[in-house]
Structure formats: structure tokens, C-alpha cells
C-alpha positions in Angstrom: 92.1 24.6 180.9 90.5 26.4 177.8 90.1 29.7 179.8 93.6 29.6 180.8 94.6 29.2 177.1 92.5 32.4 176.3 93.9 34.2 179.2 97.5 33.3 177.9 96.3 34.9 174.3 95.1 37.9 176.0 98.3 38.4 177.9 100.0 38.1 174.4 97.9 40.4 172.8 98.3 43.0 175.5 102.1 42.6 175.8 102.6 43.1 171.9 100.4 46.2 171.9 101.9 47.8 175.0 99.1 50.0 175.6 98.3 51.9 178.6 95.3 49.4 179.3 94.6 46.7 181.8 92.4 43.9 181.6 90.7 42.8 184.9 89.2 39.1 184.9 86.1 38.3 186.7 88.3 36.6 189.6 90.3 39.8 190.2 93.5 38.8 188.0 94.9 41.7 186.1 96.4 41.5 182.6 98.2 44.6 181.1 99.9 47.7 182.5 97.9 48.4 185.6 100.5 51.1 186.7 100.0 53.4 183.7 96.3 52.4 182.6 94.2 55.1 181.2 91.5 52.5 180.5 90.5 49.6 182.4 88.4 46.6 180.9 86.5 44.4 183.5 85.5 41.1 182.1 82.3 39.9 184.0 82.6 36.3 182.5 85.0 34.0 180.6 83.2 34.1 177.5 84.5 37.6 177.0 88.2 36.5 176.7 87.8 35.6 173.1 86.7 39.3 172.2 89.8 40.5 174.1 92.1 37.8 172.7 91.3 38.3 169.0 89.6 41.7 169.1 87.6 43.8 166.8 85.7 47.0 167.4 82.6 45.4 166.7 83.0 42.5 168.9 84.0 44.7 171.7 81.0 46.8 171.3 78.8 43.8 171.3 80.3 42.6 174.6 80.0 45.9 176.3 76.4 46.5 175.2 75.5 42.8 176.2 77.0 43.5 179.8 79.7 40.9 179.4 82.5 43.6 180.2 82.5 46.9 181.5 84.8 49.9 180.2 86.2 52.4 182.6 88.1 55.7 181.6 87.5 58.5 179.3 85.4 57.6 176.3 87.9 59.2 174.0 90.7 57.2 175.5 88.6 54.0 175.1 88.0 54.6 171.5 91.5 55.4 170.9 93.0 52.6 172.8 90.3 50.3 171.2 91.1 51.2 167.9 94.9 50.5 168.2 94.3 47.3 170.0 92.1 46.1 167.3 94.3 47.8 164.7 91.2 49.0 163.4 92.8 51.8 161.0 94.2 48.9 159.0 90.9 47.0 158.9 89.5 47.1 155.3 85.6 48.4 155.2 83.0 46.1 154.3 82.6 46.0 150.7 79.7 43.5 150.1 76.4 45.3 150.2 73.4 43.5 151.3 71.4 44.1 147.9 70.1 40.5 148.2 68.1 41.4 151.2 65.3 43.0 149.0 62.8 43.0 152.2 65.2 45.6 154.1 63.5 48.6 152.4 59.8 47.7 151.8 57.5 50.3 153.2 56.5 48.2 156.4 60.2 47.3 157.1 61.5 51.1 156.7 58.8 52.0 159.1 59.8 49.4 161.8 63.5 50.5 161.2 62.7 54.1 161.6 60.6 53.4 164.9 63.3 51.2 166.2 65.8 54.0 166.2 63.8 57.1 166.6 60.9 56.0 168.9 62.9 55.4 171.8 61.9 58.3 173.9 61.4 62.0 173.1 62.7 62.7 176.8 66.0 60.7 176.0 66.8 62.6 173.0 66.2 65.9 174.6 68.7 65.1 177.3 71.9 65.2 174.7 70.4 67.0 171.7 70.3 70.9 171.3 67.3 72.8 172.2 66.0 72.4 168.7 66.5 68.6 168.8 68.5 68.6 165.5 69.7 64.9 165.2 72.3 65.5 162.3 75.6 67.2 161.6 76.0 70.8 163.0 78.0 73.4 161.1 80.7 75.2 163.6 81.8 78.4 162.0 84.4 78.5 164.6 85.7 75.3 166.7 84.5 76.8 169.9 80.8 77.3 169.1 78.2 75.9 171.3 76.2 72.8 169.9 73.1 75.0 170.0 74.7 78.0 167.9 76.3 75.4 165.6 72.9 73.6 165.0 71.2 76.9 164.2 74.1 77.8 161.8 73.6 74.5 160.0 69.9 75.3 159.7 70.6 78.7 158.2 73.5 77.1 156.0 70.9 74.8 154.5 68.5 77.5 154.0 71.1 79.9 152.4 72.2 77.2 150.1 68.6 76.6 148.7 68.3 80.3 148.6 64.8 80.3 150.3 62.4 83.0 149.6 59.3 84.2 151.4 56.1 82.2 149.9 57.9 79.3 148.3 56.8 75.9 149.0 59.4 73.9 150.8 59.6 70.1 151.7 61.8 68.4 154.2 62.1 64.6 153.7 62.8 63.0 157.0 62.1 66.2 159.3 63.0 64.7 162.5 61.6 66.9 165.3 61.0 69.8 163.1 64.0 72.0 163.6 64.6 72.7 159.7 60.9 73.6 158.7 60.2 75.7 161.9 63.4 77.6 161.1 62.7 77.9 157.4 59.2 79.2 158.3 60.0 81.7 160.8 63.3 83.0 159.4 62.6 82.7 155.7 58.7 83.0 155.3 58.3 79.6 153.4 55.4 77.5 153.5 57.0 74.3 154.9 55.9 70.6 154.9 57.8 68.0 156.8 57.3 64.1 156.5 58.5 61.5 159.2 58.0 57.9 159.8 58.3 58.3 163.4 55.3 58.6 165.7 57.2 60.3 168.5 58.6 62.9 166.3 55.4 63.6 164.4 53.6 64.3 167.6 56.4 66.6 168.9 56.3 68.6 165.7 52.5 69.2 165.7 52.9 70.5 169.2 55.7 72.8 168.1 53.7 74.0 165.1 50.7 74.7 167.3 52.8 76.5 170.1 54.5 78.6 167.7 51.5 79.8 165.8 52.4 78.3 162.5 49.4 76.1 161.8 48.6 77.9 158.5 52.2 78.0 157.4 53.7 74.6 158.4 52.6 71.1 158.2 54.0 67.7 159.1 52.9 64.3 158.0 53.7 60.7 159.0 54.6 59.3 155.7 57.1 57.4 153.7 58.8 59.6 151.0 57.6 57.2 148.1 54.0 58.1 149.1 54.3 62.1 149.0 51.6 63.2 146.5 52.8 64.7 143.4 49.8 66.9 143.0 51.6 70.1 144.2 55.4 70.7 143.3 57.6 72.4 145.4 60.2 75.2 144.9 62.7 73.8 147.3 63.2 70.4 148.8 65.8 69.3 151.6 66.6 65.8 152.9 68.8 65.9 156.1 70.3 62.8 157.6 67.5 60.7 156.0 69.0 59.0 152.8 71.1 56.7 154.8 67.9 54.8 155.4 67.0 54.6 151.8 69.3 51.6 150.7 71.5 51.3 147.7 68.8 49.7 145.6 66.4 52.6 146.1 68.8 55.6 145.5 67.3 55.9 141.7 63.7 55.6 143.3 64.4 58.2 145.8 66.0 60.7 143.6 63.2 60.0 141.0 60.6 61.2 143.6 62.6 64.2 144.5 62.8 65.1 140.8 59.0 64.5 140.4 58.2 66.6 143.4 60.4 69.4 142.4 59.2 72.5 140.1 61.5 73.0 137.1 64.2 75.5 138.2 63.9 74.3 141.8 66.9 73.3 144.0 67.2 70.3 146.4 69.9 69.7 149.1 70.7 66.2 150.2 72.7 66.0 153.6 73.8 62.6 154.4 76.7 60.2 155.8 78.7 58.6 153.1 81.6 55.9 153.0 85.1 57.3 152.5 86.0 54.5 150.1 84.2 54.1 146.8 84.3 50.4 147.1 82.8 50.4 150.7 79.4 49.6 151.8 80.1 50.1 155.6 82.7 50.3 158.2 85.2 47.4 158.9 86.3 45.8 162.0 82.9 44.5 162.8 81.4 48.0 163.3 78.9 47.9 160.3 77.5 44.8 161.6 77.1 46.1 165.1 75.2 49.2 163.9 72.8 46.9 161.7 72.1 44.7 164.7 71.9 47.6 167.4 71.4 50.8 166.2 70.3 51.4 162.5 68.6 48.2 161.2 68.4 48.6 157.4 70.7 51.5 157.3 73.2 51.5 154.3 76.0 53.9 153.3 77.2 54.7 149.7 80.0 56.8 148.4 79.3 60.5 147.5 79.8 59.4 143.7 77.0 57.1 144.1 74.9 60.0 145.1 76.0 62.1 142.3 75.4 59.4 139.7 71.8 58.7 141.0 70.8 62.3 141.1 72.1 62.9 137.7 70.3 59.7 136.4 67.1 61.4 137.6 67.5 64.6 135.9 69.1 66.6 138.7 72.2 68.6 138.0 74.6 68.6 140.9 75.7 72.5 141.4 77.6 72.2 144.8 79.1 69.8 146.9 80.6 70.3 150.5 82.2 67.6 152.8 81.4 68.6 156.5 83.3 65.4 158.0 85.2 67.3 160.7 82.1 69.0 161.8 80.2 65.7 162.5 83.2 64.3 164.6 82.6 67.6 166.5 79.0 67.3 166.7 79.2 63.7 167.9 81.6 64.4 170.9 79.3 67.1 172.0 76.4 64.4 172.0 78.5 61.9 173.8 79.7 64.4 176.5 75.9 65.6 177.2 74.7 62.1 177.3 77.5 61.0 179.8 76.5 64.1 181.9 72.9 62.8 182.1 73.8 59.1 182.4 71.6 58.5 185.5 68.6 60.0 183.7 69.2 58.4 180.5 69.3 54.9 182.2 66.1 55.6 183.8 64.5 56.3 180.7 65.7 53.7 178.6 67.6 51.3 180.5 71.5 50.4 180.9 71.7 48.3 177.7 70.5 51.0 175.4 72.6 53.6 177.3 75.6 51.6 176.6 74.5 51.2 172.9 74.0 54.8 172.3 77.3 55.8 174.3 79.4 53.5 172.3 77.7 54.1 169.0 78.1 57.7 169.1 81.6 57.8 170.4 82.6 55.2 167.8 81.0 57.2 165.1 82.9 60.3 166.2 86.1 58.3 166.1 85.3 57.2 162.5 84.6 60.7 161.3 87.8 62.0 163.0 89.9 59.3 161.3 88.3 59.8 157.8 86.5 56.5 157.8 83.3 58.1 157.0 82.1 61.5 155.4 79.2 63.9 155.5 78.2 65.4 152.1 75.8 68.3 151.5 75.0 68.0 147.9 73.0 70.7 146.2 71.4 70.0 142.8 68.8 71.6 140.6 66.3 70.7 138.1 67.0 72.5 134.9 64.9 74.2 132.4 66.1 73.8 128.9 69.5 73.2 130.2 69.6 76.4 132.4 69.4 76.8 136.3 67.3 80.0 136.4 67.1 80.1 140.3 70.7 79.2 141.2 72.9 82.3 141.6 76.0 82.8 139.4 78.4 82.3 142.1 78.8 81.1 145.6 78.5 84.3 147.5 74.8 84.0 148.4 75.6 81.0 150.5 78.1 82.9 153.0 76.6 86.4 153.3 76.9 87.6 156.8 79.3 85.0 157.7 82.8 85.9 159.0 85.6 84.1 157.4 87.6 81.8 159.8 
């Protein structure tokens, strides 16, 4: 009787939405417009009815990841119809930060969080990342660029913004699989140091340094950013796709550390995901909670204004800011397409559930960037000398030399 009530509510929801979507129940019964359906949702058990009757993006993602329902159709159609079914565009973002969870960003917990996300399998990431394994927003000079070309363009874009010069000491906080430090050393002649908390990334970067003959020029350490020694200062610092793990309460600690490591006159580039709304602490429609539980435990988003405020309070003058939001949507769709192309191998490496987590997480993130729910900001800041920025060129031309205007 209770199941029939939920079926009735699903029918009513589907009728009111009038979407090209069909729901197939565990008994073969169908609800929705099967004649024109672009997406088919197969419910494996009666418990999934509630997620369809009163849906949120987070609830549907959980049901999919737990195997309570299957999603059939093009992943773009799935996200588009899911967003419309849940009226996600009108769902308010999460506005209550988890600042009371002080233990989320201790050194021990941050190490666990990073390992949860990154120490999945180097072979798994290699299936869908570019050849350099760059796991952050690419830079598409033209919309039809390949992923590999756009990631190399991103690395060079960062190096140009920092105006890297041969012989300078360069630190990459959260270096991933080493793409930026290797590029900066080989193309710009810097002495590069990368830090990561991931064991698998650390091992991979060490292999790459050895294979490329860069042992005297590049080094990598498995280390928390808070523990980087301040005995030697750096000319330039970058942090790419890392500060999302820092946590709102630690933003000042994070930028204080960067300021302490940076030489007077030095430059730092912070590249990271931010909320689109100044009041938000995460995405709405249950998405933030899904990401916390399944993807990025301990991850927190802030608005770019919080980044500027925290950096300035740490004695860093913000010199340039660029929003690469459309570039991240494009990057993520490339990743999703490549993951789906290697679905069988991905399942073999990490299992069905984790495959579903990554598929729906990256596709959902692409949808969020495309619809302006999140942003990706590169903020360039400098450590002044008597109020001056002696190493920052007078205009932006140096950032784009050699690039063709679109």
C-alpha cells in the first residue's frame, strides 16, 4: 500500500514535469514518457521511489552510487533532465559552513582526506586525465583544443603569470602528479619543489624526476603545507587545485604560510574552485553533502572575495584575478567522456561503485560550472617591498606573449 502511494507521487511528479524521461520500476512497470524518453531510470528496489517522488540531485546521486537505481542515456541528458526534475536551478546553495567541525582540518585528518580522494589508483587516473596527469582546470585558447594541448596551455599560462625566470626557486603547493613543476623546470629553467600528501602521487613524481634527468633541479616531498620549512624563501609559489582542501577556518593560516615562504617582491598564484554566491559554503540540492560523503571529505568552498580578503590580511597584494569557469566545464566534460570510453577498465581497477561516484561527480561538476553555480579563479598576488611590487610588470602583456587573440 505504501509503495503504491509512492508510485502515485512519482507519476504525479513526472506528469507535472513533462520531461522526456521514463522511470522503470523493479517489476517492469513504467512511469513517464517512454515514447520520447532521452533518459531511462531503472529502479532496483521500492526504497528508490522516495528519491524519485521528492528528488534532489544529491539524493539521486546517492541512489545511483549505491546501486539502488540505474541511469541510462547520454550523461549530458541525464544531468540536464535531472536538474530540471529537481528544479535545481532554484535550489538555494548551502550557506551554513561546517566551522564547528574543528577536527576536519587537523594534519592527520587532512592526510586521510587526501588519501581518500587521490590514492585511488594511478592507473585509474591515467585512463581519463591527459598525458601529464593534470587534475585541474585546463586553459582552452580555442574551444576545439584537445585536452592535452589545453592542459599544457594552462601550465604555460601559470608560468607566464608568475613571470618565471631561469634560476628562480619555485614552490608548488599540492603538486599532484608533478605536471607544473616538471614543466616549469624544463621550459623555464627554475629550481622547483613540489609537495603533496598523496603517497601514489609522490611515488609517481619521483619516478618522473628520475626519468627526465631532473634530479638536481626538481624535488618532491610528501608533506603538509603547514610543515614546509621556512629556512629558504621562494621567488615564486603556485597552489593549483589545492586550497579547496584547506578549509575556511584555515585560510589565514594558509596565506600566512605562503607569505612567510615568499621572498619580498615574490609572486604567488592561487588557482582554485570557489562558490558563485558570497554567502554560499557549497552547492545546494543536496550536492554538497553528497560530495562530502563520497568524493571530497573535508573539502570546503569559499567565495573569491574571501580569498582576496585572506590573502590581503597576510600581507599579499592581489595584482590580477581571472575567472576560468567556462574552461572548467569544458575540462570536466573531456574527463567524463574519456572515463566513459574506458568504463570497463575503470570498473576493473576501482569497482562499480567508485566508477559511478566519479562518473556522476565529474558530470555533475561540469553541469554546475556550465550553469554558473561554481567558479574557478586564478588570483595572482605579490609580496611588496616598501609598498612596491618590483617584480610585477607594469601591464598584463607579459601574460599573453605569443598567444593568438580569439
